[in-house]
C-alpha positions in Angstrom: 142.0 170.6 116.4 139.6 170.3 119.3 137.0 168.3 117.4 139.6 165.6 116.4 140.7 165.4 120.0 137.5 165.1 121.4 136.6 162.3 119.0 139.8 160.5 119.8 138.9 160.7 123.6 135.5 159.5 122.9 136.7 156.5 120.9 139.2 155.8 123.6 136.2 155.8 126.2 134.1 153.6 124.1 137.2 151.1 123.7 137.8 151.1 127.5 134.0 150.6 128.0 134.0 147.7 125.5 137.2 146.3 127.0 135.6 146.6 130.6 132.3 145.0 129.3 134.2 142.0 127.5 136.1 141.4 130.9 133.0 141.5 132.8 131.3 139.2 130.4 134.3 136.9 130.6 134.3 136.9 134.3 130.6 136.3 134.5 131.0 133.3 132.2 133.7 132.1 134.4 131.5 132.3 137.4 128.7 130.6 135.5 131.1 128.0 134.7 132.3 127.5 138.2 128.9 127.5 139.5 127.8 124.9 137.1 130.7 122.6 137.8 130.0 123.0 141.4 126.3 122.1 141.0 127.4 119.1 138.7 129.9 118.0 141.4 127.4 118.3 144.1 125.0 116.5 142.1 127.5 113.6 141.4 128.3 113.5 145.2 124.7 113.1 146.1 123.8 110.2 143.7 122.0 107.3 145.1 124.1 104.5 146.7 122.8 101.2 144.9 125.3 98.6 146.4 127.3 98.0 149.5 129.5 95.4 150.6 131.8 94.7 153.6 135.5 93.5 153.6 136.2 90.1 155.3 138.0 91.9 158.0 135.2 94.2 158.5 137.6 97.2 158.1 136.5 98.5 154.8 133.1 99.4 153.4 132.6 99.4 149.5 129.8 101.5 148.0 128.5 102.0 144.4 125.9 103.8 142.7 124.8 106.2 140.1 128.1 108.3 140.0 129.6 105.1 138.1 132.3 104.9 140.7 133.2 102.4 143.5 134.2 104.1 146.7 136.0 102.6 149.7 135.6 103.8 153.4 137.1 103.1 156.7 134.6 101.2 158.6 135.9 102.4 161.9 136.5 106.1 161.1 134.0 106.8 158.1 137.1 108.2 156.1 136.7 108.1 152.5 139.8 106.2 151.3 139.8 105.6 147.4 137.6 105.8 144.4 137.6 103.5 141.4 136.6 104.9 138.0 136.4 101.9 135.9 132.7 101.8 135.0 130.8 103.8 132.3 127.4 103.1 133.8 125.8 103.1 137.3 127.2 100.6 139.8 124.4 98.1 140.5 126.1 95.5 142.7 129.1 94.8 144.7 130.5 91.7 146.4 133.8 91.2 148.4 135.6 88.0 148.8 139.0 87.9 150.6 141.2 90.3 148.6 139.0 90.6 145.6 135.8 92.5 145.0 133.6 92.4 142.0 131.5 95.5 140.8 128.7 95.0 138.3 127.4 98.0 136.2 124.7 99.2 133.9 127.6 99.4 131.2 127.2 95.6 130.6 130.2 94.6 132.5 131.5 93.3 135.7 135.0 94.1 137.0 137.3 92.2 139.4 139.6 94.0 141.4 142.4 92.7 143.3 144.4 93.8 146.3 148.3 93.8 146.0 150.1 96.8 147.5 147.2 98.7 146.3 143.8 97.9 144.5 144.0 97.2 140.8 141.6 96.1 138.1 142.3 92.6 137.4 139.7 91.5 134.9 136.7 92.9 133.1 133.9 90.4 132.4 131.8 91.4 129.3 132.9 94.0 126.7 130.1 96.6 127.2 129.3 96.6 123.5 126.9 94.9 121.2 129.3 91.8 121.0 129.3 91.4 124.7 128.1 88.0 126.1 126.2 90.2 128.5 123.1 91.2 126.7 122.2 94.1 129.0 123.0 95.9 132.3 124.6 93.6 135.1 122.0 94.0 138.0 123.5 91.6 140.4 126.6 89.5 141.2 128.0 86.8 143.6 131.1 84.8 144.2 131.0 81.2 144.1 131.6 79.7 147.7 135.1 78.5 146.5 135.8 81.9 145.1 136.8 80.6 141.7 133.7 81.9 139.8 131.2 84.6 139.7 127.5 84.7 138.7 126.1 87.6 136.9 122.3 88.5 136.5 121.4 90.6 133.6 119.0 90.7 130.8 117.1 93.0 128.4 113.9 94.3 130.0 110.8 92.6 129.0 112.8 90.5 126.6 114.7 87.9 128.8 116.7 87.3 131.9 120.0 85.4 132.1 122.2 84.0 134.7 125.8 83.5 133.5 128.8 82.0 135.4 132.4 83.1 134.7 136.0 82.0 135.5 137.7 84.6 137.6 141.1 83.3 136.6 140.7 84.0 132.9 137.4 86.0 132.7 135.8 83.4 130.3 132.2 82.4 130.3 131.9 79.1 132.1 128.1 78.6 131.8 125.4 80.5 130.2 121.8 80.0 131.6 120.2 82.3 128.9 116.5 81.5 129.4 116.1 81.2 133.0 113.7 84.3 133.2 111.5 86.1 130.9 112.8 89.4 132.2 115.6 91.1 133.7 117.4 89.3 136.6 117.7 91.7 139.5 119.0 89.5 142.3 120.9 86.2 142.7 122.9 84.3 145.3 124.9 80.9 145.3 123.9 78.3 147.7 126.3 77.8 150.6 127.4 74.6 148.9 127.7 76.2 145.6 125.6 73.5 143.7 122.6 76.0 143.1 121.9 79.5 142.4 118.7 81.4 143.5 117.6 84.2 141.1 114.9 87.0 141.4 113.5 88.5 138.4 111.4 91.4 137.0 109.3 88.5 135.7 107.8 88.3 139.3 109.5 84.6 139.6 112.1 83.3 141.9 113.8 80.3 140.5 116.7 77.8 141.6 118.9 76.6 139.0 121.4 73.7 139.3 124.8 74.9 138.4 126.2 71.7 137.0 123.4 71.1 134.6 121.5 74.3 134.2 118.3 72.8 135.1 115.6 74.8 136.9 115.0 72.6 140.0 112.3 75.1 141.4 110.2 77.8 140.3 108.7 79.8 143.2 105.5 81.8 142.1 103.8 84.2 144.3 105.2 87.8 143.9 102.8 90.2 142.1 105.4 92.5 141.0 109.1 92.5 140.3 111.2 90.0 142.6 114.0 92.3 143.7 116.4 90.2 145.8 116.7 86.6 147.2 118.9 85.3 149.9 119.3 81.6 151.2 119.3 80.9 154.9 122.6 79.6 156.3 121.4 76.0 156.5 120.7 76.1 152.8 117.3 74.3 153.0 115.2 77.5 152.7 115.5 81.0 151.1 113.7 84.3 151.2 113.0 86.9 148.5 111.8 90.5 148.7 109.7 92.3 146.0 108.3 95.6 144.5 104.8 94.0 145.7 105.8 95.3 149.1 106.4 91.8 150.4 108.8 89.4 151.9 108.3 85.6 151.0 109.8 82.7 152.6 110.4 79.5 150.6 111.1 75.9 151.4 113.9 74.7 149.0 113.4 71.0 149.5 109.8 70.9 149.1 109.4 73.7 146.5 106.7 75.4 148.5 105.9 78.8 150.1 106.2 78.6 154.0 104.9 82.1 154.7 104.6 85.7 153.4 104.4 89.2 154.8 102.7 91.6 152.6 102.2 94.9 154.6 105.4 96.7 154.3 103.9 99.7 152.3 106.6 100.2 149.9 108.9 98.2 147.8 111.2 95.9 149.7 114.5 96.4 147.6 117.2 94.2 149.3 117.8 91.3 151.7 121.0 90.2 153.4 121.3 87.3 156.1 123.5 88.2 159.1 126.4 85.8 159.6 125.1 82.4 160.3 121.8 83.6 162.1 118.3 83.1 160.8 117.8 87.0 160.8 118.1 89.1 157.9 118.2 92.8 157.0 115.9 94.2 154.5 115.7 97.7 153.1 112.6 99.4 151.5 111.3 102.4 149.7 109.8 103.8 152.8 113.2 104.7 154.3 113.1 101.7 156.8 115.8 99.5 157.3 114.6 96.3 159.3 116.0 93.2 161.1 113.6 90.3 160.5 113.2 87.0 162.1 112.7 84.2 159.5 110.5 82.2 161.6 107.5 84.6 161.4 108.9 87.4 159.0 108.2 89.9 161.9 110.6 92.7 162.8 113.1 91.9 165.4 114.6 95.4 165.3 114.2 98.6 163.1 116.9 101.0 162.4 116.2 104.8 162.5 117.8 107.5 160.5 117.0 106.9 156.8 115.8 109.9 155.1 114.8 108.6 151.6 114.4 105.5 149.6 116.8 103.0 150.8 118.2 100.4 148.1 121.1 98.2 149.7 122.5 96.8 153.0 125.2 94.6 154.3 126.5 93.3 157.6 130.0 92.8 159.0 131.1 89.2 158.9 131.2 89.1 162.7 127.5 90.4 162.7 128.4 93.3 165.1 127.3 96.1 162.6 125.0 96.6 159.7 125.2 99.2 156.9 122.6 100.6 154.6 122.3 103.3 151.9 119.9 104.8 149.4 118.7 107.7 147.5 120.3 110.4 149.8 123.8 109.1 149.2 124.7 108.6 152.8 125.9 105.5 154.1 124.6 104.7 157.7 126.1 102.3 160.3 124.0 100.7 163.2 125.1 98.2 166.0 123.0 95.2 165.3 122.5 94.3 169.0 120.6 97.3 170.0 120.0 99.2 166.8 121.9 102.2 168.0 123.3 104.6 165.2 127.1 104.5 165.2 127.9 106.8 162.3 126.8 108.3 159.0 129.3 108.7 156.2 128.2 111.5 154.0 129.4 111.5 150.4 132.3 113.8 149.9 131.2 117.4 149.0 133.4 119.7 146.5 135.2 122.6 147.9 132.9 125.8 147.8 133.6 128.0 145.1 135.3 131.6 146.0 132.8 134.5 145.6 133.7 137.6 143.8 134.0 139.7 147.2 136.7 137.2 148.5 138.7 136.9 145.4 
């Protein structure tokens, strides 16, 4: 009858409406998922650069940061080449040596990568768990001058700071200087002859340890906040440290005394890197600045414009022609050292734009 037919038609209409609503809800969920994925990918691509290193031939640049990856770039074209996914925490430090590079991470490991036909993970130092010889995040690393060992700086915040030396060939711990500092080690560097390691720590001290004996031969006091980085002058008789107290401090290694200091930088000085065999160093800071300083007076020889946010890391090509720096904005900037001219900006790869409903 008519009533039955009308009810059946109404039921069918409701079913169509329900199906349409379900499809719309499903499509809406898909769009939300796509937008969320896009936001996540964009966020990851915009994560800060914490570490930079140049290859020996100046053809590649390595970057590492909060996305837990190591990226390689063409130094000549700015093209993103490869990404390495070995870490489970932020990449804190990178160092290149010939056909190997090492990445250090907040996941309590340092990883050694070697170049054959392609880059491959050769060795992992530390296990990344409670049994790891590395007690906390690895903040800093360096190759020994002979390329046979690496030094790592780590330590549990406010509990202790350690410097450890590892054999690259077998990944075994060769030396453990467990009580060099009373807080995390944030920067370290081998002396040019490999006999000493200078370390900078959150305990505000810069110390020099004799590699053969583990003896602390100098204890430089003066920073009033975390010492964030340290670097030897090429002749090996002096070193310079930078810190969260907005300062640069120049030390006499032989006499164990401070030579001079500069305390007017306004924000944390985050890294220092000597340029080739010169007595000039690049420093980065939290005020967006990248500077070339003269060790003789710690004054600026040149500044490099273009930084838009807090800068964390810097490096120079082995031939001292170019410098690079990176930081919070995830961009890698390149300048010519001689005149401070901006050469290129390597932006983090962006994810492809998601299609909208209108153009599907």
